[in-house]
C-alpha positions as CSV (number, residue, x, y, z in Angstrom):
1,M,5.6,-36.6,19.7
2,T,3.2,-37.6,16.9
3,V,2.6,-40.8,15.1
4,E,4.0,-39.2,12.0
5,Q,7.3,-38.5,13.8
6,L,7.3,-42.1,15.2
7,L,6.9,-43.5,11.7
8,A,9.7,-41.4,10.4
9,V,12.3,-43.1,12.6
10,K,10.8,-46.6,12.4
11,R,12.1,-49.2,10.0
12,P,9.9,-48.8,6.9
13,G,7.5,-51.5,5.7
14,I,4.0,-52.7,6.2
15,V,3.1,-56.4,6.3
16,T,-0.3,-57.4,5.1
17,I,-2.2,-60.6,4.3
18,S,-5.4,-61.4,2.4
19,A,-8.4,-62.2,4.4
20,G,-8.7,-65.5,2.4
21,A,-5.2,-66.7,3.2
22,S,-4.8,-69.5,5.6
23,V,-3.8,-68.8,9.2
24,Y,-0.8,-71.0,8.6
25,D,0.4,-68.6,5.8
26,A,-0.1,-65.7,8.2
27,L,2.0,-67.3,10.8
28,V,4.7,-68.0,8.3
29,L,4.6,-64.4,7.3
30,M,4.8,-63.1,10.8
31,A,7.7,-65.4,11.5
32,D,9.6,-64.3,8.4
33,H,9.2,-60.6,9.5
34,D,9.6,-61.3,13.2
35,I,6.4,-59.5,14.1
36,G,3.5,-60.4,16.4
37,A,0.6,-59.3,14.1
38,V,-0.3,-58.8,10.5
39,I,-2.8,-56.4,9.0
40,V,-5.6,-58.1,7.0
41,V,-6.7,-56.6,3.8
42,D,-9.4,-57.3,1.3
43,G,-9.1,-57.5,-2.5
44,S,-8.9,-53.8,-2.9
45,S,-6.2,-53.4,-0.2
46,Q,-8.6,-52.0,2.4
47,V,-7.9,-52.8,6.0
48,V,-10.5,-55.3,7.2
49,G,-8.9,-56.7,10.3
50,V,-5.8,-57.6,12.3
51,L,-4.5,-61.1,13.0
52,S,-2.2,-61.4,16.0
53,E,-0.4,-64.2,17.8
54,R,-3.1,-63.8,20.5
55,D,-5.9,-64.5,18.0
56,Y,-4.0,-67.7,16.9
57,A,-3.6,-68.9,20.5
58,R,-7.1,-68.2,21.6
59,K,-9.0,-69.2,18.4
60,I,-6.9,-72.0,16.9
61,I,-4.9,-73.8,19.6
62,L,-7.4,-73.7,22.3
63,H,-10.2,-74.9,19.9
64,D,-8.0,-77.7,18.5
65,K,-8.2,-76.3,15.0
66,H,-5.6,-76.7,12.3
67,S,-4.1,-73.4,11.0
68,R,-3.7,-74.8,7.4
69,D,-7.5,-75.3,7.2
70,V,-8.7,-72.0,8.7
71,P,-8.9,-68.7,6.7
72,V,-7.5,-65.6,8.4
73,S,-11.0,-64.0,8.1
74,E,-12.4,-66.6,10.5
75,I,-10.2,-65.7,13.5
76,M,-9.0,-62.1,12.8
77,T,-10.0,-59.2,15.0
78,R,-12.5,-57.2,12.9
79,R,-12.8,-54.2,15.1
80,V,-9.6,-52.5,14.2
81,V,-8.4,-49.8,16.6
82,Y,-6.3,-47.5,14.5
83,V,-4.5,-44.1,14.7
84,T,-3.7,-41.2,12.3
85,P,-0.4,-39.6,11.6
86,A,-1.5,-36.5,13.6
87,D,-2.3,-38.5,16.8
88,S,0.0,-38.1,19.7
89,L,2.2,-40.7,21.5
90,E,0.0,-40.3,24.6
91,H,-3.2,-41.0,22.6
92,C,-1.6,-44.2,21.3
93,M,-0.6,-45.3,24.7
94,T,-4.1,-44.6,26.0
95,L,-5.6,-46.7,23.2
96,V,-3.4,-49.8,23.7
97,T,-4.0,-49.6,27.5
98,E,-7.7,-49.1,27.4
99,R,-8.6,-51.3,24.4
100,H,-6.1,-54.1,25.2
101,V,-4.4,-54.1,21.8
102,R,-0.7,-54.4,21.0
103,H,-0.7,-53.2,17.4
104,L,-2.1,-50.0,15.9
105,P,-2.5,-49.6,12.2
106,V,-1.9,-46.0,11.1
107,M,-4.5,-44.8,8.6
108,D,-4.3,-41.6,6.6
109,G,-7.8,-41.4,5.2
110,D,-8.4,-44.8,3.6
111,A,-4.7,-45.5,3.1
112,L,-2.7,-47.7,5.5
113,V,0.6,-45.8,6.0
114,G,2.2,-47.8,8.9
115,V,1.8,-49.9,11.9
116,L,2.9,-49.2,15.5
117,S,3.5,-51.9,18.1
118,I,3.4,-51.5,21.8
119,G,7.1,-52.0,21.7
120,D,7.5,-48.9,19.3
121,L,5.4,-46.8,21.7
122,V,7.4,-47.9,24.8
123,K,10.7,-47.2,23.1
124,A,9.5,-43.7,22.0
125,T,8.2,-43.0,25.5
126,L,11.5,-44.0,27.2
127,S,13.4,-41.9,24.6
128,E,11.2,-38.9,25.4
129,Q,11.6,-39.3,29.1
130,A,15.4,-39.7,28.8
131,Y,15.5,-36.5,26.8
132,T,13.4,-34.6,29.3
133,I,15.6,-35.8,32.2
134,R,18.8,-34.7,30.4
135,Q,17.2,-31.2,29.8
136,L,16.1,-30.9,33.4
137,E,19.6,-32.0,34.6
138,M,21.2,-29.4,32.4
139,Y,18.8,-26.7,33.7
140,V,19.4,-27.5,37.3
141,T,23.2,-27.6,36.9
142,T,23.5,-24.3,35.1
């Protein structure tokens, strides 16, 4: 299964926020969309980072900062690990495991075309495995 195939069955929509927005605004946005991370973009809509709940916990709460006073750019993860539509599910699983990330922006050239979470990847993996098991059971019983 490819990233493109995964995106085709996923609920559409990409949630982004400006690097200059407050961390508080990012948290509100994530809560409103029931997501654990938001893609950070610059003024020309280019991806410049990812802000996750983990970033908030480690860089705001543990440092006794106030989310209304801190811009997203100060605590976002700048080294964005991303995938392309042609990448495989296995490649995505390897990235989230080895790089310790939970969200993968999907880039088609310079364009952000989607976001996959670790939950999306696990769900797709389980679905593929269930399909394979059904096929093997049908093969064995015929």
